[in-house]
Each structure stands twice: as C-alpha cells, then as structure tokens.
Legacy VTK file of the C-alpha trace (Angstrom):
# vtk DataFile Version 3.0
C-alpha trace
ASCII
DATASET POLYDATA
POINTS 400 float
161.264 -44.770 -76.829
161.706 -48.197 -76.756
158.804 -50.722 -75.575
158.419 -54.260 -74.406
156.301 -56.630 -76.793
154.976 -59.699 -75.555
153.697 -62.529 -77.803
151.285 -65.316 -76.082
152.211 -67.330 -78.920
155.561 -67.503 -78.702
155.945 -66.603 -74.594
158.260 -64.517 -74.759
159.253 -60.793 -75.126
161.079 -58.571 -77.531
162.030 -54.785 -77.346
161.406 -52.356 -80.362
161.902 -48.732 -81.152
159.499 -46.814 -83.448
161.523 -48.092 -86.187
161.887 -51.415 -85.327
164.557 -52.229 -88.477
166.087 -50.079 -91.260
168.098 -51.642 -94.035
170.087 -49.510 -97.101
171.170 -51.940 -99.619
174.083 -51.346 -101.546
172.370 -51.454 -104.646
169.489 -49.345 -106.300
165.800 -50.924 -105.946
162.658 -49.946 -104.311
161.475 -48.788 -100.879
159.539 -51.437 -98.879
158.159 -50.346 -95.749
156.519 -52.486 -93.305
153.873 -51.863 -90.895
153.451 -53.844 -87.812
150.965 -53.660 -84.266
148.942 -50.844 -85.459
146.413 -52.318 -83.057
148.575 -53.494 -79.553
147.526 -56.730 -79.471
148.356 -58.075 -82.558
151.763 -58.340 -82.243
152.420 -60.922 -84.862
153.952 -58.543 -87.528
156.223 -57.042 -85.148
157.457 -60.490 -83.965
157.726 -61.671 -87.739
159.726 -58.508 -88.939
162.407 -58.882 -86.139
162.647 -62.518 -87.248
163.363 -61.635 -91.230
165.444 -58.627 -90.767
167.642 -58.746 -88.791
168.512 -61.596 -90.212
169.575 -59.566 -93.622
172.796 -58.038 -94.494
173.106 -55.005 -96.484
174.966 -56.873 -99.549
171.579 -58.293 -100.058
169.156 -55.926 -100.016
168.437 -53.455 -103.293
167.410 -49.875 -102.580
165.842 -49.511 -98.858
164.006 -52.052 -96.358
161.914 -50.084 -92.976
159.732 -51.910 -90.768
158.023 -49.558 -88.060
155.873 -50.211 -85.260
152.528 -48.873 -85.022
151.013 -48.459 -81.687
153.832 -48.662 -79.160
151.708 -48.057 -75.994
149.112 -50.032 -76.509
151.948 -52.855 -78.226
153.355 -52.632 -74.359
149.617 -53.017 -72.499
148.751 -55.732 -75.398
145.464 -54.503 -76.385
143.998 -52.924 -79.487
144.422 -49.042 -78.434
144.196 -46.929 -75.841
141.797 -44.419 -76.363
141.281 -44.359 -80.015
141.612 -46.880 -83.124
144.933 -45.713 -84.262
144.032 -47.030 -88.009
141.270 -45.561 -87.973
142.457 -41.805 -88.069
144.288 -41.233 -91.188
141.833 -38.854 -92.529
143.022 -35.416 -93.689
141.193 -33.544 -91.484
142.639 -35.319 -88.147
146.287 -35.163 -89.758
145.577 -31.233 -90.872
144.290 -30.916 -86.753
147.282 -32.509 -85.421
149.690 -29.692 -86.422
147.191 -26.935 -83.749
145.131 -29.239 -81.700
146.512 -29.690 -77.797
146.587 -31.841 -75.914
146.580 -34.595 -77.844
145.704 -38.074 -76.472
148.062 -41.471 -77.068
146.517 -42.482 -80.561
146.927 -38.540 -81.697
150.523 -38.809 -80.587
151.557 -42.326 -82.464
149.577 -40.824 -85.462
151.699 -37.454 -85.476
154.782 -39.565 -85.148
153.635 -42.083 -87.795
152.596 -39.769 -90.542
156.257 -37.747 -89.686
158.498 -40.880 -90.279
155.617 -41.765 -93.490
156.278 -38.487 -94.711
159.940 -38.482 -94.455
160.179 -41.761 -96.123
158.222 -40.555 -99.281
160.218 -36.991 -99.283
163.994 -38.785 -99.138
163.797 -41.929 -100.812
163.191 -42.914 -104.569
160.666 -45.478 -105.662
158.886 -47.196 -106.779
157.600 -47.491 -103.017
155.713 -50.724 -101.638
153.610 -50.576 -98.369
152.600 -53.064 -96.464
150.475 -53.275 -93.110
150.604 -56.759 -91.305
147.836 -57.696 -88.976
146.067 -60.504 -86.986
142.249 -60.942 -86.547
140.426 -62.509 -83.334
138.427 -65.156 -85.123
140.137 -68.114 -87.182
140.781 -67.290 -90.693
142.657 -68.127 -93.832
145.569 -65.761 -93.840
144.487 -63.677 -96.576
145.391 -59.695 -98.420
142.892 -56.766 -98.088
143.605 -53.897 -100.791
141.895 -50.968 -102.137
140.689 -51.793 -105.349
143.692 -50.284 -107.960
145.141 -52.471 -110.741
148.387 -52.160 -109.121
147.321 -53.642 -106.360
145.655 -56.261 -107.540
148.367 -57.401 -109.478
151.255 -57.259 -106.869
148.579 -59.325 -104.429
148.396 -62.012 -107.286
151.901 -62.979 -106.662
150.920 -64.647 -102.997
149.011 -67.744 -102.671
145.954 -66.641 -100.510
142.747 -64.721 -101.086
142.286 -60.896 -101.571
139.363 -58.935 -100.516
138.560 -56.190 -102.147
136.218 -53.038 -101.332
136.763 -53.100 -97.491
137.402 -49.438 -97.392
134.145 -48.363 -98.405
132.677 -49.619 -95.055
136.347 -48.191 -92.930
136.810 -44.486 -91.857
140.603 -43.353 -91.492
142.766 -46.780 -92.222
146.312 -46.146 -92.952
146.245 -48.171 -96.121
143.356 -45.703 -97.625
145.424 -42.778 -96.964
148.495 -44.401 -98.694
146.678 -45.595 -101.901
145.158 -41.671 -102.492
149.309 -40.898 -102.793
149.063 -43.403 -105.360
151.456 -46.344 -103.962
151.057 -49.870 -103.998
149.814 -50.920 -100.293
148.485 -53.615 -98.911
147.023 -55.230 -95.573
147.906 -58.750 -94.866
146.172 -60.408 -92.000
148.233 -63.429 -91.332
146.002 -65.312 -89.051
144.180 -65.433 -85.552
145.746 -63.323 -82.686
147.543 -65.727 -80.691
147.990 -68.475 -83.229
151.928 -69.446 -83.992
150.742 -70.316 -87.384
149.878 -66.383 -87.433
153.627 -65.306 -87.028
154.916 -68.307 -89.450
152.608 -67.110 -92.258
153.980 -63.401 -91.707
157.048 -64.504 -92.242
156.827 -66.448 -94.953
154.517 -62.967 -96.461
157.708 -60.718 -95.770
159.948 -62.859 -97.944
157.804 -63.157 -100.725
157.222 -59.581 -100.548
160.731 -58.759 -100.351
161.444 -61.236 -103.422
158.249 -59.836 -105.547
159.026 -56.006 -105.301
162.782 -56.802 -105.811
164.535 -55.632 -102.321
166.001 -58.675 -101.650
167.083 -61.258 -104.391
165.436 -64.581 -104.738
168.475 -66.827 -103.705
169.115 -65.046 -100.162
166.058 -67.290 -98.803
166.894 -70.844 -99.194
163.397 -71.626 -97.874
161.538 -69.412 -100.311
159.478 -72.766 -101.986
158.709 -73.416 -98.357
157.542 -70.335 -97.410
155.301 -69.932 -100.363
154.080 -73.580 -99.328
153.149 -72.484 -95.827
150.982 -69.739 -96.923
149.214 -71.750 -99.787
148.477 -74.727 -96.726
147.069 -72.073 -94.730
145.108 -70.552 -96.920
143.852 -74.032 -97.735
144.760 -72.909 -102.076
142.287 -70.369 -102.083
143.548 -67.784 -104.318
139.976 -66.276 -105.122
139.342 -62.834 -105.122
136.520 -61.449 -103.044
134.879 -58.129 -102.466
132.556 -56.956 -99.389
128.968 -56.797 -99.511
128.348 -55.493 -96.516
129.339 -55.032 -92.653
127.222 -55.683 -89.423
128.540 -52.036 -87.371
128.844 -52.400 -83.647
128.127 -48.617 -82.291
130.071 -46.814 -79.062
128.234 -48.398 -75.486
126.258 -51.193 -77.058
126.730 -54.899 -76.494
128.187 -57.163 -79.095
128.954 -60.721 -78.910
129.518 -62.892 -81.498
128.027 -66.939 -81.851
131.242 -68.762 -80.977
132.918 -71.217 -83.768
132.394 -68.535 -86.481
135.607 -67.995 -88.946
136.454 -66.016 -91.854
135.605 -67.152 -95.298
133.038 -69.771 -94.032
129.753 -69.957 -95.479
126.133 -69.206 -93.908
123.155 -68.864 -95.666
120.271 -66.343 -94.774
118.844 -66.269 -91.753
121.385 -67.922 -90.097
121.993 -66.919 -86.412
125.158 -65.201 -85.910
125.496 -62.972 -82.899
123.593 -61.154 -80.714
123.785 -57.356 -80.397
122.017 -55.506 -77.674
120.171 -58.493 -76.632
118.605 -59.196 -79.797
119.450 -61.732 -82.170
121.224 -60.923 -85.315
120.615 -63.312 -88.463
122.487 -63.443 -91.735
120.580 -61.154 -93.805
121.590 -62.974 -96.942
123.592 -66.153 -97.886
126.880 -65.226 -98.245
130.661 -65.614 -97.047
131.607 -64.734 -93.695
134.358 -62.229 -92.928
136.288 -61.623 -89.910
133.929 -62.160 -87.183
134.583 -60.405 -83.899
135.786 -62.061 -81.387
136.977 -59.380 -78.612
136.011 -56.591 -76.780
137.166 -53.112 -78.714
136.468 -52.708 -82.393
133.150 -51.160 -84.199
132.933 -53.880 -87.090
130.665 -57.179 -85.871
131.301 -58.612 -88.976
131.527 -58.397 -92.261
129.520 -60.652 -95.383
131.822 -61.170 -98.896
131.495 -62.833 -102.250
133.346 -63.957 -104.856
134.489 -62.367 -108.240
134.940 -63.713 -111.247
137.993 -64.080 -113.140
135.870 -62.570 -116.334
134.919 -59.298 -114.395
138.449 -59.026 -112.877
139.666 -59.029 -116.355
136.835 -56.818 -117.827
137.324 -54.157 -115.008
141.098 -54.437 -115.713
140.360 -53.490 -119.574
137.828 -50.883 -119.000
140.179 -48.827 -116.493
142.770 -49.464 -118.862
141.230 -47.319 -121.505
139.658 -44.771 -118.994
136.232 -46.033 -119.645
135.042 -43.846 -116.749
135.281 -40.859 -118.947
131.899 -41.715 -120.270
130.374 -41.714 -116.935
129.786 -37.806 -116.782
127.712 -37.923 -120.252
125.247 -39.389 -117.350
122.761 -37.057 -115.944
123.570 -36.147 -112.877
126.862 -37.349 -112.531
130.098 -35.020 -113.057
133.903 -34.574 -112.132
134.896 -32.755 -108.696
138.549 -33.310 -109.797
139.249 -35.447 -112.548
142.881 -35.162 -112.148
142.254 -36.878 -108.502
139.410 -39.324 -110.267
136.696 -37.879 -107.814
132.932 -38.013 -109.252
130.136 -36.439 -107.882
126.887 -38.023 -108.654
123.492 -36.499 -107.808
121.376 -39.100 -106.068
118.075 -37.113 -106.993
119.162 -37.598 -110.770
120.626 -41.169 -110.945
118.933 -43.019 -108.782
119.684 -45.855 -111.609
123.580 -45.741 -110.775
124.088 -49.199 -109.677
127.139 -49.720 -107.042
128.609 -52.425 -109.262
128.964 -50.351 -112.153
131.083 -48.023 -110.644
132.995 -50.838 -109.049
133.957 -52.160 -112.488
135.586 -49.203 -113.051
137.759 -48.405 -110.193
135.600 -46.495 -107.653
134.822 -47.183 -104.400
135.003 -45.669 -100.387
132.410 -43.093 -100.857
131.167 -40.860 -98.992
127.801 -39.875 -98.303
125.065 -37.078 -97.536
121.582 -36.408 -98.097
121.494 -36.132 -101.723
125.125 -36.608 -103.279
127.890 -39.468 -103.564
131.392 -38.634 -103.620
133.308 -41.080 -105.235
137.004 -41.839 -105.337
138.859 -43.600 -108.046
142.114 -45.161 -107.229
143.275 -45.841 -111.001
143.692 -41.749 -111.669
146.124 -41.371 -108.422
148.155 -44.775 -109.150
151.407 -43.626 -109.982
151.581 -46.693 -112.598
154.837 -45.598 -114.553
157.254 -46.050 -111.615
156.635 -49.722 -111.528
156.150 -50.756 -115.313
159.420 -52.113 -115.619
158.651 -54.507 -112.989
157.764 -58.300 -113.912
154.210 -58.631 -111.722
153.022 -55.588 -112.950
152.641 -57.519 -116.237
150.921 -60.869 -114.800
148.023 -61.746 -116.431
LINES 1 401
400 0 1 2 3 4 5 6 7 8 9 10 11 12 13 14 15 16 17 18 19 20 21 22 23 24 25 26 27 28 29 30 31 32 33 34 35 36 37 38 39 40 41 42 43 44 45 46 47 48 49 50 51 52 53 54 55 56 57 58 59 60 61 62 63 64 65 66 67 68 69 70 71 72 73 74 75 76 77 78 79 80 81 82 83 84 85 86 87 88 89 90 91 92 93 94 95 96 97 98 99 100 101 102 103 104 105 106 107 108 109 110 111 112 113 114 115 116 117 118 119 120 121 122 123 124 125 126 127 128 129 130 131 132 133 134 135 136 137 138 139 140 141 142 143 144 145 146 147 148 149 150 151 152 153 154 155 156 157 158 159 160 161 162 163 164 165 166 167 168 169 170 171 172 173 174 175 176 177 178 179 180 181 182 183 184 185 186 187 188 189 190 191 192 193 194 195 196 197 198 199 200 201 202 203 204 205 206 207 208 209 210 211 212 213 214 215 216 217 218 219 220 221 222 223 224 225 226 227 228 229 230 231 232 233 234 235 236 237 238 239 240 241 242 243 244 245 246 247 248 249 250 251 252 253 254 255 256 257 258 259 260 261 262 263 264 265 266 267 268 269 270 271 272 273 274 275 276 277 278 279 280 281 282 283 284 285 286 287 288 289 290 291 292 293 294 295 296 297 298 299 300 301 302 303 304 305 306 307 308 309 310 311 312 313 314 315 316 317 318 319 320 321 322 323 324 325 326 327 328 329 330 331 332 333 334 335 336 337 338 339 340 341 342 343 344 345 346 347 348 349 350 351 352 353 354 355 356 357 358 359 360 361 362 363 364 365 366 367 368 369 370 371 372 373 374 375 376 377 378 379 380 381 382 383 384 385 386 387 388 389 390 391 392 393 394 395 396 397 398 399
C-alpha cells in the first residue's frame, strides 16, 4: 500500500509504503529500526527518515537500517488515528486476540502488519538491536527523549543533548516501546517538537543522524554536518540535558470535554493551584508545584497533561549501582513482597501487608509499569530482561 502524506510544515507531499527504507550494509553491524507516524497527524518523523535514509549508500552502512511507517491510513488523512490509538494497542492480550478476531478495525489491521514486520526483523536479523520511535506533540516543547527506565536505555539516551523523561510507561497502557522493552532491547522515543513546526523535522533529522552514529550503524565521517546537528538539538533544547520522571497524569476519559488553557508548553514550571485547564466545565488547578509536560492541545488523546520533576544525578548513580548488584533480591525478604517471575523481574506486592513500600524505592531499583488490582501491585523490572550483553563492547554503555 502506497500512502500519500502531507507535511503542513513543508507544505509538500510524499508517498510512502509500510517500509520507508531498508538498507542492508556491506559490513557487520547493528540492526537499527525507526518508526515514524504511529500517530497520523505526526508526520515529521516520516519526512525526516526519508530525508536522511534516501541519501545513504549501502557502502556507508554497518548492519541493517530499517524505517517503518506507522498508521498508514491515519497518515493519509492527517489525523491521530481512525478508530483506536495505534500506540496504545501493544499489549499481550490484544496481540494474542488478533490471530482469531474478525473483523479487524483499521488500527488492528495496522497493528497486525507492524507486529509481523517487527517479529520478522527480530527473528532474521542480528543484534544488537535499536528501536527508535519518532513523535511530535500538540504543544510547544523542547525536543526530548522518553524511555522505559532500564540502564541500557539511560546510557544510550545520554549520548544526545536533550532532556530525558523516565516513567511515562507507568501511566500509559500499550505503547509500542513498552512492548519492545519487555523483549530486552534498547528502545526510545524521540519527541522532536510541535506537530507542524519546521523545527520538528530538522530536529528529527539531527537525531536520526546522531542515533545512527552512536549505534555504530554509520561511520561518523559519513555525515559532514554532524557537529551542526548536535548543536541544532542542543540549541532547541535550550541546553537542558537533565533527567526527569513523571509524577502524575491528568487523564481525559472518553466523551469528556477537556480544554487546556492557552500558552502552556512542555518543561514549563507551574505552581500549586495554577489554573491549567477546563475539564467537563470544571477548572483544573495544578495539584502541586512541578514541571508541566505534554499539555494536550488537540481534540484526540486521553492524556490532558503530565507533571514531571528532575532527578538528581546522585540518585541516578545510586540506582545504577543498586541495579548492577541486583539489590532488588533483598525486596523479597520484606513482608508482603514475593517473586511472581524472578527471571522476568516481576514482583507481586500485597498492599495489605506492604503499605509502607514507597514508590520511589521501587523506582530506584528499576521497577515501574505497575498493574493494580484491589489488593496487589504487580511490578516489572526492565533490568532483568535487558539484553545488556549484546551491547557490552559498545562505547556508550561505558558512558559515566
């Protein structure tokens, strides 16, 4: 299927198929997979991938580089999705049901095709694997990275001069990158800017080039303007390279009316009780003083806004040390805490017994993405499934 995609920023069309580009290099190297356009109104990644990859020669590539277009029908229509958010469907239950469910709605068809390609890539290509999902936001923002909090994701993300946000997976169900993280590979999301801003495409181009070099998929000397690309991201990020974590989310349920007050942007500080939005006719005030993150300025979407906070370098280093020595083994000595699956790093916590267990303790040891029921928390640890050994000889993993 060939899809026509329009960029409001460039005021031009391009035509793409599911696989935007695939380059098999002549030298041994990594498998680097980019996704663009999982949301159909976020076209910057598609145009940036075309711009960079169509100029690369096989002789300059190590390993394999693949660029995949996400929601083709939504991209054609220029809207976030047709019937369901494609980036909220990557759960084991939904993927399992695709094999027998009929008929499938548009996003389920797209999901099945993407899942088939992803499985084929992993089954037939060589590690190390890198998965990068390019997005844009409805609000003004600094370019930034989002990751599921594993050390390999942190280390790779530190190679880029932009802020990094941890823990968003705790608040979202079914994003693509959370599914890939459960497989143990490096995966990150790059939010390049506001949907229809030309800088969003330029930032995505810069990030793609830096990612290719940092992953050793392309030699540094292939991009003559690499230093300028680094400077582009650094300037657009206002020199901010801090690590943040999500601390709350204002959810927008189906059929509710939400309108963000005008003028807010990501990474803007807000004070407790600042007037942020109107939700079903009620004023929404900031519940605490924090940093605003991804305020919603589009009709579709279930996340009104997030609040985030900076993480000190001390705690980042402490968590790295504790994870490397597998200090989470000690958690099961506490009452109400037990292994549900030790190999996969899944803990079960009885809330009636372990009410004292604070969320930051679990975060420190690498546990996020909680599933709650009435009496238990189930926690997943990315470190125990991370395929760290496949990246062990790469420079960025030794980054301080």
